[in-house]
N, C-alpha and C positions, 0 to 999 in steps of 0.2 A: 335365280341360281344363288345358293348359299355362299357365304364368304369363304369357307374352306375350299369350295370347288373353284373359286376365282383364284385363290392362291395356288392351288394345286396345278391349274392350267395356265398360270401366268407365264408368259414368254421369259426365256432366260435373260434376254436384254433388259428386261424391267428389274429382276432381281439382282442383275450383276452390277449394282451401284458401287462406286469407289468409296470404300469406308475410310481409307487413308486420306483421301482428298477432303472428305468431310472433316476429318479430325485435324487436318492441317489448316483448314479455314477458321475452325474454332479456336485454334491457338493464338491467332492474331498475328500481325505482321512481324513484330519484334521477336516473340517467342519462336515463330516459324523460321525466322532467319537463323537464330542461334541454335535451334534443334537440328537444322539441316547442316550446320557447320560447327560441329563438336569442338575442334580446336579453337575456334574463335571464342566459343563459350569458356574453354579452359583459361584463355588469356584474360577473359573478363573476370573470372574467379580470382585468379592470381592478382590482378590489379585491385580487385575489392579487398582482398586480404591485406594488401600492401597499404591501402588506405587505412584499414582499421588498426594496423599495428604501427603505423607511421609515428605517432606521438612517442611510443615506447622505443622505437629505433633511434629517434632523435635524442631522447632522454639518456639511453644507454651511451650513445656516442659522446654526448656532452659530459657525462659522468665518467668517461674512460672505459666503460665496460664494453670493449669491442666484441668480446666472445659472444655475448647475449645478442648483440646485433647481427653477428654472423650466423648464429643458430636461427634467428628469425628469417633471414634471407634463404637459409637452407630450407626451412618449412616452406617457403613461398615457392621455391623451385620444386620441391617435391610434390606439390599440388598438381603439378602437370601430369602426374601419373595416377590422378584420382580414378580414372576410368579403368585403366589396366590392372592396377594392384591396390584396390581400395583397402583391404584388410592390412596389408603390409604398410600402407601409408598412414592408416590410423595408429598402428603401433609406433611408427616412427615419430609421428607428430606428437603423440602422448609422452614419449620420452624427451623430445626436444623442449616441450613446453614446460616440463618439470624442471629441466636444466635452466631454462630461461628465468623461471620464477625463482630458482635458488640464486641465480646471479643478480637478478633485478626484481626484488619481491612485488613491488607495486606498479608493475607495468600495466597499462591499459590494453583490453582485448587480447591478452596473450593466449587465450584458449580459442580464439577465432579459427585456427587451423583445424581444431577438432570439429567444428561445426560442419566444415566442407567435407572433411574425411568421413565423419560418421553419416552424413547424408549420403555420400557415394557408397558406403557399405550397405545402407538400407535399401538402395536402388537395386542391388544385385543378389542380395541374400534374403533369406526368409525373415519374418518379423522376430521369431525368437532368437536367431542368429544376431540380428542387429541389435536388439535389446542387450543381449550378453556382451556384445563388443562394446556398446555404449557404456555399460557399467564397468567394463574392464579398463577402458580408456579414461574414464572419468575419476575412478577411484584414487589413482596416485596424486592427482593435482588437488582434488577435494580433500584428501587425507593430509596432504602438505600444509594446506591453510588451516586445517583443524588442529594439527600439531603446533602450528604457529600460534594458535590462540590459546590453547590449554596444555600443550605438551612441552617436550624438552627444547623445542625451537622457539619457545616463547620470547626469549631474550633477544633473538635475532629479528623477529618480525614485529613485535608489539612495542618496543621501545622507540621513541622518536630520536631525532637527531641529537637532542641534548641528553638522552639516556634516561629520560623521565618516562615511567609507564603511563600509559593513557587508555581509558576505557574506549575512546573512539578507535584507536587501532584494533583493540579486541573485537568491537562490533564489526569493524570493517572487515576483518580476517573472516569472521563467521559468515557475513554476508556475501563476500566474495566467493567462498566455497560453495555456499548454496546457489548463487547465481551461475557459476560454472556448471553444476550439476543440472540446473534448470534449463540453461541454454543448450546444453548436449542433448537433454531429453527432447526438446523442441526440435532441434535439427533432425534428430533420429525420427521423430514422429512425422515431420515434413517428408523425409525420405520414405517412410513406409507408405504414407498416403500417396505419394506420387507413384511408387511401385505398384500399389493396388490399383490405381486409375489406369496405369499402362496395361496391366494384366486384364483388366475389364475391357479395355479397348481391343486388345488382342483376341479376347474371347468373342467380343461382337464381330470383329473382323473375320475371324474363323467361321462364325455362325453365317455371316453374310456370304462367305465363299461356299459353305455348304448348301446354303439355300440357292445360290446361283447354279451350283452343280445339279442340285435336285431339280430345280426348274428346267435345266437343259435336258435332263434325263426325261422329265415329264413331257416336254415338248417333243422329243424324239419318239416317246411312246405314243403320244397323241397323233403325231404324223404316220406312224406305223399302223396305228389302229384305223385311221382314215384310209390309208392306201389299202390295207387289207380289205376294208369294206367295198372300196371302189373297185378294185381289181377282181376280188373273189366274186362279186356279184356280176360285174359286167362280163367277165370271161365265162362264167357259168352259163349266163343267158345266151351269149354269142354261140358258145359250143352247142347248146341244146337247140338253138335255132338253126344252126348249119347241119346238125345231124338229122334234124327232123324236116329239113327242106324237101328232101326227095319224097318223103311220105306225104307232105302237104301237097306236092305237085300231082301225086297220084290220086289222093282222095278228094282233094278240094282245089281243083285248078283255079278257081276264081280267087281263093286266098292266097295263091302262090306269090302274088306281087306284095303282100304284106311283109314276108320274111325278109327280103333284102332292105325294105325300109325300116324294120324294127332292128335289123343288125346295124344299119348306119346310124339310127337313133341311139341305140345303147352305146356304140362306140364313141360318138360325139359327146353324150352325156359323161361318160367315163373320163374322156379327155378334159372336159370342163371341170369336173370334179378334181381331177389331179392338178390342173392349173390352180384352183382354188386352194387345195391343200398345201402345195409347195409354196405358192405365193411368190414364186420368182420367174415363172414363165409368162410370156406375153401372149395375148390373144391375136386373132387375126388382124385386128385393127391397129395393132401397135400399142394398145393401152395396157396397163397393168392389170393382171388377172384379179378379179375380186376376191377378198379374202374373209368376207362375212359368211355365217352359216347359210345354207340355202334354206328357203322356206318350205314348209311341208305341204300345205293345201294342194295345189295342182300338182306338185312333184309326187306326193304320195299316190294320187290317182293315176299318174303316168307310170309310176313304179308297178302298181297292181296290174295295169293294162299291159306293161311289158312282160310280166310274168304269165299273164293269160295267153299272150302271143306265143310265149315259149312253150305252152302246153300245160300249164297247171290249171286244173279245174278249180278256179279260185272264187271264193264267196266272201264278200266283205261286209261288215256291219258296224255301225257306230251308234252308240247309246249315250244320251245325256248331252250337255252343251259341247260346243266346238272346243277344240284344244286351246290352251292358253296362248295368247298372241305373243310368243316369245320365240325368236328364231332358233335359239339354242336348244330349247325344250322340244320344239317341233323337229329339229334335226335328230335329237335323241330318239324320239318315237320313230322317225323315219328309217334310221340305221338299225333299230331292233327289228322292225318288220322286214326290212331289206335282208339283214343277215339270217333271219329265221326262214324266209322264203327261198333264200338261196341254198340253205342246207336242205330244204325239202326238195329243191330241184336237182341238187347233187346227189342225194342219197335215197329218194323216194323211189319205190317200185309199185307198179299197179295201182297208182293213186286214183281213187274215186272221188274224193272230195278234200279241198283244203279250205279251212276256214280261218279268216282273220278278223278278230273282234277287238274294237277299242271302246272302252266304257269310262266315261268321266262322271264321278260322283263327288261333288264338292271339290276338295283339293286333291283328290287321288285319281290318278289315271291308270287303268289296267290295260295290258296288251296280252292278247291270247292268240297264238297261231298253232292250230290243231290240224294234223292231216290223219287220214285213216290208214295209209301206208300198208296196205295189204301186200305182204312179201317184201317189206322194206329191209334193206340192208343197213346195218349200223355202220358209222364211220370207220370202224376198225377193219372192215372187210370190203372186197371188191370183186365183182364178177368178171372184170376185165373187159366189158363190152357193153354196147348199148347205150342209149341216151342216159345221161345223167350218172353214168358210173364213175366212180372216183376212188382214189386211194384213201388210206386212213387219214383223218383230220388231225390237224395240229392242236385244236382246242383253242386257238387264238380268237376265233369269232365268239365263242361263249364268254371268254375272258374280257374281251372288248365289250360286249353287251352289258356284263356285270359292272364293268368300270363306269360306263355311261349312266348306268342306273343308280350307282352310288352317288354321283353328283347331285341327284335330286332325292337322297335318301331312300333310294328304292332297292328292290331285290330282282333278280332273275332266277327263275327255277326251270330247268329243263330235263326232260326225261321221257320215257316211254309212257304211252297212255293206250292200253290195249295192244293192238298191233301197230299202232301209229306213234307219232312223236308230238309232243306238246312243249310249247315254250310260253311261259306265263311270267310277265314282267309287271311290277307295281312301282309307279313313280309318284312322288308327292310334289305338289306345285305350291311353293311357300307363299306365293302372293295372295292366296285365298285363306279360308279358315283352316285350322289344324287338320291334318289328314285323318280320315277315319281308319279305325283298326280293321285289318283285314286278316283272316286266318287263312294262310296258304295251305292248300291240300299237299299232303306229302307226296313227293315225287321222287323217283329214282333218278339220281344224278346222271347225266349223260356226258359224252365226250365228243358230240358232233362239232364240226369246225364252224 
């Protein structure tokens, strides 16, 4: 069975993996703890900022510039709102840091507040917005140091305490402005990277959820397809046997005993198949019902014999090697034959011959079910009486056969052939050499159930 088929028929429980749990494990213990407790993370950020600006706070207090220290404390408190109001925080911090720089020009890590605020902006906004915000927040402070180096504020920033100009202060002013801009770019870049990673994780989580949902739908469709095959076949055979019992008693009293036995066997087989399909019922011994596909071999022979007992003039032929020793593949062949013969039994009239042929040539297996169907009624009509009469078909049977064939890169063609009906299926078994090319004869598409 090819890989696509395995994915398509995979149970929903296998596809429904918790991506959030996988991501949490990948974060590590400390990061997972902080991610799950955002307020604790906010306190850590404020504490980290306090450590970075602590030398400047001490220096401003010792020099008597209490207002600068108060502004730094205000920035630290404002960082608590970095999640709820990141843009407003970035604007506030940019203004406060310009004011601190004017009051105390050579403080260390004064722009640290912008690192955290610009990171928060990049987390919740688009990359373009984050870059524009970074440029707008960086420009005032960087421009301030530029003016201090070569502009009208040169006398305030570049002269030392003795009033003597020094090239060292000029270079320091330029380097400080450049480092502020670079550090803000790095902080914004980290925020953009984290946002993109989180978006990627959300996309993968959404894909996993869609996959789980699709797997669940496929599982329901698989169960519905199996139940249709089991119920439609079994009930059709049992109704035909019951309706024909009186005829058998009159014409062949010696065969009358076979009808109740076949009814019982068909009912027990249907019950066993339903237990296997549902996988939740228990058998008579109290054990769990087997969930593996039934093997074809003897089951296919018993299936054909059951249809013969139900009154079909059935002829079976097999050409080439035996079917591949794969339970799923054999089940596909079994179900296609079962559905085709069930349709013949339901809709056929005045049947003189029903041929079932299976041919294996290399990696290709063909199945053909053909009836002469003299006086056959299509699935869209009903005569309202007699053995095999049925109402219009729903088409689920043909759809189910096509779905099974597609698992093995195959096709199913159904339609009238003369006065009868023909089902022609081609399956490819990937374990052997590549399938031979088959030209399928054009057939009128039918709507039998």
